[in-house]
C-alpha positions as MATLAB code, in Angstrom:
seq = 'MVDGPAETLSRAKRRLVLFLSGVAVLMVGYALLYRWGMATFEGISVTFLDALHVVVETFTTTGYGEDAGQWTTTGMKLITIPMMISGVTVIFLTLPLFIVPLVEEALRTAPPTGTDLTDHVIICSFTSRGGTLVEELASRDVPYVVVESDRETAERLYAEEYDVVHGDPESVETLEAANAEEAMALVADDDDETNASIILSAKQAAPDLRIISLIEDATLSDYHRYAGADEVVSPRRILGESLARKAASPIATDIDDAVEIGDDFEVAEVLVQRGSALEGDTIAESAIGRRTGVNIIGAWFRGEFVTPPDPDAVVDEHTILLVTGRENQLARLKDLTRSETRRFRRGKVVVAGYGEVGATAADALAAESVPSVVLDIEDAPGVDVVGDATNRQALLSADIDEAQSVILALDSDTTAIFATLVIKQVSPETEVIARANDAESIAKLYRAGAEYVLALSTVSGRILASNLTEEEVIAPQSQVEIVRTAAPQIAGQTLAEADVRARTNCTVIAVERDGELLTEVGPDFVVRSADTLVVAGTDEDINRFNVVCG';
ca = [
      30.081   42.531  -18.136;
      29.294   41.196  -21.853;
      26.467   41.121  -23.725;
      24.841   38.213  -24.709;
      23.745   38.149  -28.622;
      20.327   38.470  -27.892;
      21.457   42.032  -26.183;
      23.636   42.727  -28.972;
      20.883   41.840  -31.595;
      18.620   44.424  -29.979;
      21.496   46.595  -29.550;
      21.747   46.627  -33.269;
      17.933   47.358  -33.757;
      17.781   49.993  -31.640;
      20.333   51.724  -33.931;
      18.301   51.358  -36.647;
      16.042   52.756  -34.808;
      17.668   55.926  -34.407;
      19.084   56.087  -38.029;
      15.739   56.150  -39.738;
      14.684   58.319  -36.894;
      17.222   60.702  -38.660;
      16.956   60.097  -41.598;
      13.258   60.316  -41.569;
      13.977   64.354  -39.644;
      16.505   64.756  -42.240;
      14.119   64.433  -44.831;
      11.858   66.355  -43.602;
      14.316   69.373  -43.399;
      14.900   69.262  -46.952;
      11.455   69.446  -48.006;
      11.294   72.374  -45.399;
      13.913   73.795  -47.680;
      12.785   72.928  -50.761;
       9.660   74.707  -50.309;
      11.261   77.680  -48.711;
      14.014   77.556  -52.017;
      11.392   77.359  -54.545;
       9.185   80.167  -53.336;
      12.297   82.187  -52.701;
      14.613   81.808  -55.746;
      12.154   80.384  -58.226;
       9.136   82.609  -57.433;
       6.620   79.081  -57.682;
       4.644   78.070  -54.296;
       4.504   74.379  -53.720;
       2.723   72.360  -51.199;
       4.905   70.975  -48.195;
       3.989   67.121  -49.365;
       4.679   68.597  -53.206;
       8.444   69.082  -51.763;
       8.431   65.885  -49.021;
       7.690   64.264  -52.567;
      10.860   65.798  -54.842;
      13.226   64.905  -51.515;
      11.749   61.027  -51.474;
      12.533   60.394  -54.857;
      15.446   62.042  -54.686;
      16.972   59.967  -51.768;
      15.982   56.771  -53.209;
      17.540   57.893  -56.500;
      13.850   56.629  -58.176;
      12.651   60.307  -59.315;
      16.143   62.717  -60.826;
      14.685   65.258  -63.307;
      10.856   65.539  -62.308;
      11.848   69.175  -61.214;
      15.233   69.859  -62.773;
      13.511   72.146  -65.484;
      12.426   74.824  -62.882;
      16.032   74.737  -61.070;
      17.572   78.180  -62.826;
      18.946   79.811  -60.068;
      22.218   79.704  -58.256;
      20.327   79.355  -55.195;
      17.910   76.908  -55.801;
      20.955   74.576  -57.506;
      23.187   74.944  -53.683;
      19.768   73.478  -52.151;
      19.303   70.529  -54.667;
      22.930   69.121  -54.846;
      23.904   68.806  -51.098;
      20.204   66.859  -51.102;
      20.923   64.441  -53.808;
      24.488   63.787  -52.159;
      23.049   63.097  -48.514;
      20.442   60.433  -50.162;
      22.833   58.778  -51.908;
      24.998   58.502  -49.123;
      22.034   57.456  -46.637;
      21.634   54.214  -49.306;
      24.994   52.955  -49.364;
      24.649   53.296  -45.029;
      21.892   51.151  -44.864;
      22.196   48.758  -46.419;
      25.191   46.879  -45.506;
      25.304   48.439  -41.697;
      21.665   47.999  -41.194;
      20.166   45.905  -44.347;
      22.523   43.554  -44.542;
      22.728   42.054  -41.466;
      19.684   41.481  -40.548;
      18.817   39.603  -44.151;
      21.969   37.561  -42.884;
      20.400   37.214  -39.158;
      17.188   36.106  -40.984;
      18.188   33.717  -42.726;
      21.233   32.082  -40.144;
      20.179   28.653  -38.989;
      20.021   28.608  -35.698;
      21.341   26.433  -32.832;
      19.138   24.101  -30.864;
      18.596   25.325  -27.504;
      17.702   21.949  -26.783;
      18.599   18.350  -26.780;
      16.591   14.865  -26.489;
      19.842   13.397  -25.678;
      20.043   10.444  -22.869;
      22.943    8.984  -20.673;
      24.964   12.064  -22.355;
      27.622   14.155  -20.940;
      26.685   17.807  -20.774;
      29.679   19.985  -21.498;
      29.891   23.880  -19.837;
      31.439   25.648  -21.675;
      33.286   24.684  -24.971;
      37.260   25.724  -24.945;
      40.540   23.730  -26.409;
      40.423   21.147  -23.553;
      36.505   20.518  -24.168;
      37.074   19.920  -27.779;
      39.952   17.110  -27.055;
      37.347   15.875  -24.485;
      34.518   15.722  -27.063;
      37.146   13.960  -29.550;
      37.803   10.895  -26.937;
      34.025   10.383  -26.387;
      33.142   10.596  -29.818;
      35.722    7.923  -30.586;
      33.870    6.076  -27.634;
      30.593    6.188  -28.632;
      29.547    8.287  -25.815;
      26.707   10.934  -26.592;
      27.660   14.310  -25.352;
      26.114   17.787  -25.846;
      28.555   21.383  -25.475;
      26.341   24.176  -23.500;
      27.345   27.539  -25.722;
      26.188   30.526  -24.587;
      28.058   32.891  -27.010;
      25.665   32.735  -29.961;
      28.904   32.820  -32.996;
      30.499   30.005  -30.991;
      27.430   27.860  -30.968;
      26.369   28.991  -34.609;
      30.399   27.387  -35.616;
      30.193   24.282  -33.867;
      26.280   23.435  -34.492;
      27.953   23.648  -38.356;
      30.882   22.095  -37.837;
      28.380   19.000  -36.895;
      28.778   18.959  -32.901;
      26.153   18.465  -30.929;
      25.837   21.902  -29.577;
      22.642   23.754  -27.120;
      22.764   27.627  -27.218;
      22.186   28.980  -24.337;
      23.630   30.173  -20.703;
      24.992   27.108  -18.759;
      24.462   28.619  -15.426;
      20.667   28.955  -16.160;
      18.684   26.136  -14.615;
      16.234   26.457  -17.280;
      19.304   25.756  -19.988;
      20.468   22.696  -17.767;
      17.404   21.624  -18.025;
      16.489   21.800  -21.820;
      20.092   19.924  -22.083;
      18.392   17.024  -20.071;
      20.238   16.784  -17.198;
      17.634   14.854  -15.308;
      18.941   11.907  -18.462;
      22.709   12.800  -18.967;
      25.225   10.891  -17.563;
      27.714   13.774  -15.900;
      27.945   17.246  -17.015;
      31.807   18.278  -16.792;
      32.046   22.421  -16.357;
      34.492   24.015  -17.921;
      34.707   27.738  -17.652;
      36.659   29.822  -15.284;
      36.428   28.906  -11.766;
      33.775   31.334  -10.818;
      31.654   30.251  -13.470;
      32.313   26.684  -13.052;
      30.626   26.783   -9.299;
      27.949   28.784  -10.666;
      27.272   25.864  -12.913;
      27.150   23.275  -10.613;
      25.108   25.469   -8.136;
      22.785   25.268  -11.240;
      23.212   21.854  -12.214;
      22.293   20.205   -9.295;
      18.933   22.606   -8.804;
      18.138   20.772  -12.123;
      19.697   17.233  -11.154;
      19.960   16.669   -7.990;
      21.650   13.079   -8.798;
      23.731   14.483  -11.998;
      27.120   13.225  -11.749;
      29.722   16.178  -11.430;
      32.901   17.368  -12.571;
      34.396   20.559  -12.811;
      38.056   21.706  -13.915;
      39.292   24.853  -11.874;
      42.506   26.457  -13.040;
      43.233   27.875   -9.438;
      43.792   24.199   -6.654;
      43.062   26.291   -3.913;
      39.263   26.731   -4.611;
      38.767   23.388   -5.206;
      37.013   22.415   -1.568;
      34.445   25.820   -2.888;
      33.677   23.980   -5.723;
      32.971   20.681   -3.975;
      31.242   22.521   -1.242;
      28.802   23.727   -4.192;
      28.179   19.976   -5.140;
      31.117   18.975   -6.966;
      31.623   15.440   -7.005;
      35.656   15.307   -8.284;
      37.321   18.411   -9.492;
      40.256   17.961  -11.793;
      43.931   20.613  -11.495;
      45.131   19.937  -15.009;
      47.803   22.445  -14.346;
      48.750   20.961  -11.207;
      49.078   17.748  -12.693;
      50.897   19.228  -15.595;
      52.773   20.687  -13.206;
      54.494   17.440  -11.567;
      54.498   15.665  -14.504;
      56.759   18.062  -16.275;
      58.874   17.780  -12.884;
      59.169   13.951  -12.935;
      60.637   14.217  -16.857;
      62.947   16.815  -15.543;
      64.183   15.369  -13.072;
      64.246   11.300  -14.025;
      67.488   11.642  -15.196;
      68.640   13.024  -12.115;
      66.738   11.872   -9.208;
      66.602    7.632   -8.955;
      63.063    8.670   -6.789;
      61.329    9.879   -9.811;
      60.909    7.799  -12.180;
      58.590    8.701  -15.379;
      58.131    5.145  -16.409;
      54.450    3.651  -16.040;
      53.947    0.450  -14.543;
      51.259   -2.295  -16.073;
      52.205   -5.340  -14.441;
      54.615   -6.647  -11.565;
      57.783   -5.558  -13.206;
      56.725   -4.877  -16.341;
      56.773   -0.877  -17.155;
      56.432    1.415  -20.256;
      58.126    4.161  -20.969;
      59.383    7.307  -22.691;
      63.544    7.973  -22.732;
      65.494   10.634  -24.250;
      68.234    9.983  -25.884;
      70.348   12.796  -25.445;
      73.401   14.452  -27.294;
      76.349   12.701  -27.156;
      74.719    9.760  -25.589;
      76.195    5.899  -27.245;
      72.653    5.888  -29.774;
      72.930    9.220  -30.936;
      73.864    9.221  -34.687;
      72.728    4.947  -34.924;
      69.798    3.916  -36.851;
      67.542    1.873  -35.109;
      68.463   -1.249  -36.718;
      72.979   -0.540  -35.786;
      71.404    0.667  -32.188;
      70.407   -2.836  -31.908;
      68.677   -1.642  -28.551;
      66.825   -5.038  -27.782;
      69.300   -7.442  -28.182;
      71.479   -4.895  -25.973;
      68.963   -3.788  -23.152;
      65.676   -6.587  -23.103;
      63.499   -3.613  -23.964;
      61.105   -3.836  -26.730;
      60.276   -0.433  -28.958;
      57.035   -0.276  -29.528;
      57.576    3.838  -31.329;
      59.753    6.590  -31.161;
      59.200   10.645  -31.163;
      61.030   12.238  -34.266;
      61.191   15.586  -34.226;
      56.875   15.600  -31.960;
      56.629   12.782  -35.164;
      55.136    9.904  -33.425;
      55.796    6.768  -35.429;
      55.272    3.417  -34.792;
      56.940    0.775  -35.214;
      59.792    3.195  -36.009;
      61.581    1.999  -39.735;
      64.723    0.302  -38.904;
      66.682    2.831  -41.008;
      64.917    5.717  -39.267;
      68.257    7.749  -37.622;
      68.478    8.500  -33.703;
      69.024   11.850  -32.559;
      69.152   14.016  -29.541;
      65.260   14.776  -29.789;
      64.254   11.224  -30.409;
      62.193    9.985  -27.865;
      61.641    6.086  -27.956;
      58.774    4.592  -26.805;
      59.559    1.312  -24.827;
      58.552   -1.962  -22.943;
      60.635   -3.931  -20.364;
      61.574   -4.795  -17.190;
      63.175   -2.466  -14.229;
      66.823   -3.713  -15.183;
      66.008   -3.768  -18.576;
      64.996   -0.220  -18.486;
      68.142    0.634  -16.490;
      70.038   -0.229  -19.000;
      68.384    1.376  -21.890;
      68.820    4.580  -20.015;
      72.372    3.891  -19.591;
      72.472    3.902  -23.497;
      70.523    7.383  -23.909;
      72.079    9.477  -21.230;
      74.537   11.490  -22.344;
      78.244   11.571  -21.113;
      78.765   15.306  -20.756;
      75.204   15.584  -18.946;
      75.555   12.859  -16.626;
      78.051   14.513  -14.716;
      76.071   18.204  -14.883;
      75.187   19.345  -11.597;
      71.580   18.096  -10.835;
      69.887   21.831  -11.207;
      66.982   22.489  -12.771;
      65.455   26.066  -14.209;
      61.772   26.585  -13.710;
      60.530   29.298  -15.571;
      57.422   30.590  -15.547;
      56.176   30.874  -11.584;
      52.256   30.283  -12.591;
      50.137   27.213  -11.346;
      52.021   25.071  -13.616;
      55.500   25.996  -12.610;
      54.994   26.386   -8.564;
      53.253   23.178   -8.812;
      56.435   21.974  -10.920;
      59.012   23.464   -8.273;
      57.075   22.317   -5.150;
      57.285   18.632   -6.882;
      61.075   19.090   -7.160;
      61.574   20.384   -4.055;
      59.828   17.600   -2.641;
      62.117   15.495   -3.838;
      65.124   17.178   -2.848;
      65.747   18.219   -6.707;
      68.049   21.961   -6.403;
      65.889   24.035   -8.333;
      65.868   28.010   -9.697;
      62.563   29.553  -10.530;
      62.647   32.664  -13.103;
      60.128   34.595  -13.922;
      58.853   38.106  -14.715;
      57.142   39.244  -11.835;
      59.091   39.394   -8.323;
      57.118   37.134   -5.752;
      57.827   34.627   -2.688;
      59.071   32.080   -4.247;
      61.014   33.687   -7.714;
      64.488   33.553   -7.502;
      65.549   34.940  -10.404;
      63.689   38.307  -12.172;
      63.623   38.254  -15.870;
      62.416   37.255  -18.983;
      62.722   33.701  -19.797;
      63.982   35.135  -23.369;
      66.338   37.685  -22.259;
      69.855   35.286  -22.491;
      71.009   37.652  -19.378;
      68.357   36.741  -17.204;
      69.081   32.830  -18.424;
      72.452   32.792  -17.552;
      71.042   34.786  -14.206;
      68.939   31.798  -13.377;
      72.329   29.963  -14.013;
      70.964   27.928  -17.271;
      74.260   27.289  -18.484;
      74.718   24.502  -15.717;
      71.376   23.410  -15.201;
      70.789   20.182  -16.469;
      67.205   21.108  -17.471;
      64.465   23.793  -17.635;
      60.766   23.633  -17.458;
      59.238   26.596  -19.492;
      55.684   26.747  -17.537;
      55.078   30.296  -19.747;
      51.316   31.289  -20.295;
      52.288   31.707  -23.990;
      52.976   29.058  -26.364;
      54.691   31.524  -28.248;
      56.784   32.747  -25.532;
      57.554   29.637  -24.940;
      58.795   28.252  -28.829;
      61.097   31.801  -28.623;
      62.673   30.834  -25.063;
      63.649   27.496  -26.384;
      65.331   28.754  -29.420;
      67.327   31.120  -26.974;
      68.369   28.426  -24.460;
      69.347   26.145  -27.414;
      71.664   29.013  -28.288;
      72.779   29.946  -25.191;
      72.900   25.824  -23.015;
      73.238   23.591  -26.029;
      73.522   20.768  -23.438;
      70.103   21.748  -20.962;
      67.499   19.516  -21.661;
      64.149   22.169  -22.504;
      60.755   20.318  -20.984;
      58.121   22.807  -22.005;
      54.361   23.199  -21.600;
      52.120   24.016  -24.111;
      48.762   25.425  -23.550;
      47.619   24.124  -27.898;
      48.181   20.550  -29.356;
      48.663   22.971  -32.260;
      52.342   24.401  -30.792;
      53.659   20.427  -29.926;
      55.663   19.858  -33.483;
      56.967   24.458  -33.366;
      58.374   23.602  -29.970;
      59.987   20.047  -30.943;
      61.078   21.807  -34.512;
      62.725   24.968  -31.570;
      64.666   22.251  -30.389;
      62.690   21.157  -26.843;
      63.416   17.369  -25.852;
      60.021   17.088  -24.229;
      56.603   18.480  -24.442;
      53.350   17.901  -22.943;
      50.023   20.050  -23.828;
      47.620   21.265  -21.326;
      44.363   20.192  -23.377;
      45.687   16.683  -24.051;
      45.926   16.049  -20.416;
      42.443   17.676  -19.527;
      40.982   15.919  -22.010;
      42.199   12.894  -21.587;
      41.815   12.878  -17.859;
      37.924   13.996  -18.199;
      37.596   10.659  -20.428;
      39.098    8.625  -18.578;
      37.028    9.668  -15.165;
      33.743    9.506  -17.785;
      34.235    6.337  -19.828;
      35.532    3.040  -18.729;
      38.010    2.923  -20.958;
      41.467    3.566  -18.569;
      44.352    6.005  -19.528;
      47.208    4.784  -17.181;
      49.091    7.858  -18.080;
      47.129   11.144  -19.114;
      50.647   12.602  -18.856;
      52.319   10.987  -21.387;
      53.000   11.922  -25.392;
      51.076    8.836  -26.520;
      48.149    7.232  -24.515;
      48.237    4.029  -23.231;
      44.549    2.483  -22.116;
      43.251   -0.471  -20.781;
      40.605   -1.270  -23.586;
      37.911   -4.430  -24.138;
      38.416   -5.503  -27.988;
      35.306   -7.417  -28.736;
      35.097   -6.780  -32.328;
      38.842   -9.126  -32.742;
      37.440  -11.937  -30.855;
      39.054  -14.682  -31.683;
      41.307  -13.578  -34.144;
      45.206  -13.201  -33.386;
      46.771  -10.099  -33.573;
      48.257  -10.589  -37.101;
      44.975  -11.673  -38.279;
      43.308   -8.846  -37.149;
      46.427   -6.743  -37.889;
      45.263   -4.427  -35.003;
      49.209   -2.587  -35.857;
      48.454   -1.652  -39.799;
      44.878   -0.626  -39.973;
      45.096    1.506  -36.218;
      48.422    2.410  -35.815;
      48.426    1.145  -32.365;
      50.708   -2.001  -30.400;
      49.475   -3.864  -28.389;
      51.506   -3.776  -25.053;
      49.905   -7.047  -22.480;
      47.033   -8.340  -22.524;
      44.612   -8.969  -18.817;
      43.369  -12.308  -18.712;
      41.949  -14.049  -15.576;
      43.881  -11.433  -13.356;
      46.635  -11.919  -15.540;
      48.917   -9.946  -17.282;
      50.642  -11.763  -20.573;
      53.493   -9.533  -22.055;
      54.237  -12.467  -24.199;
      51.704  -10.764  -27.287;
      52.921  -11.724  -30.681;
      51.181  -11.749  -33.748;
      50.145  -15.364  -33.111;
      48.067  -14.190  -29.914;
      44.573  -14.697  -29.842;
      42.276  -11.907  -28.620;
      39.127  -13.619  -26.324;
      35.901  -11.625  -25.343;
      36.799  -11.340  -22.221;
      40.307  -10.041  -22.276;
      41.247   -6.231  -21.294;
      44.355   -4.485  -24.045;
      46.696   -2.954  -22.773;
      47.203   -0.604  -26.154;
      49.385    2.403  -26.577;
      49.487    5.023  -29.537;
      48.732    8.685  -29.773;
      45.315   10.314  -29.520;
      44.423    9.813  -32.493;
      45.448    6.400  -33.187;
      43.778    5.299  -29.980;
      40.101    6.623  -31.315;
      41.181    4.749  -34.617;
      41.439    1.763  -32.524;
      38.142    2.065  -30.379;
      36.260    1.806  -34.056;
      37.845   -0.736  -35.123;
      37.893   -3.611  -32.217;
      36.479   -1.894  -29.821;
];
């Protein structure tokens, strides 16, 4: 069991009491020794109080020299030398180990233990996916409060201007202090067992409170619902299905990664493969719009999203085009982006890592009759090859050199980055589709050679934001965010007058008006107050759009 901050502080005070008690015993011992030494070696009788006074002066370095003239014998000097050394040592130990920390603790700004917020979201506790959720909520002006039990984490969040309540999220009293009765919803975002306890406490604190629980093990979802959760979300399963869909889309017509916005109108991310007809051309030279009919609204170049892409930007094997169009137009684009070499490769997918994400991906591939080989470092039912995904021989044993794609569903981003480098050396033609635990690792994975990367924290945050707000996130598993949202601040203006793209870096894909989806939304399109806009952009760009236009 991990001690809480109160227990840690109490233990530190106990250590200080024991230390000071030890110093007192040492000083009394030196006083008795000093009195004996003066009588034995110098023939001078001193009282115990006088002897203690000399020892205290010595230990505190305030009275050296008063009795020094009486220390003439070797024996007495052998007593006073270690006494002086002990005194200085005690001073140097006391200040940094006890006095300074206690002063810092007294001066430290304590995080709040309650809130007066209403219609807010309570987040228990703070994780990377919770951080994404906070950003999403803040961009939509939805109040929130993070309930965090760890004192140092709560202090850091408070110093960074997060709304935070320091307390145990499993405690009914803490949730009442977080004003659960007046909250919009509560998100339980801890380990699976702790989340169940949080749900029970939340139902006691506020029986009508809406509760969303995030789980690592999808098999436990029924227990969380039984505890009182209104919704149970398994981000790892959603991520595994998304990675499988990306891996299978070039080789199986049954799995399509396009996002349907309306009847026969879709948004898709299309990877340009090595050896395709587009590789090496600039955006302008490729004439994609004229040749296929699609509209390019953005592109990923080595992990960096650009909208609109520069006409002189060169398309390479790592470029991912974000386009809109009809189904037949997207099909024509896929033909242009597909490698002739890969077109005739066997449709096998290697799944590296057989945790929740990898197992879900393998199941999704099997459901669509896509052949796969599971590689994991530990032998278990469902694992075809036992080995390390960073080991060349293990990859060859999994037939990586014949695979269309490899899904890296590894727990460690560092391992995934290294595995990507190895795979690109062993089998350059194999697509690497990687899971990232932290959004900060996405750029590194792209630089290592991955064709597609999706962060677990991003998927989780988007799904939660979509559940908690009126804004609909159409494709939480996409590398860019595609949302349906209102834009009252630009009502009555054309898109050119509102200068949406320049101000927000977002693209308006379509507009829903009076039950009809309008896809011809050029610069002269006038936005009405009742319109619902379909907007695409990165998470940061969408947040900016909500601030500027929402």
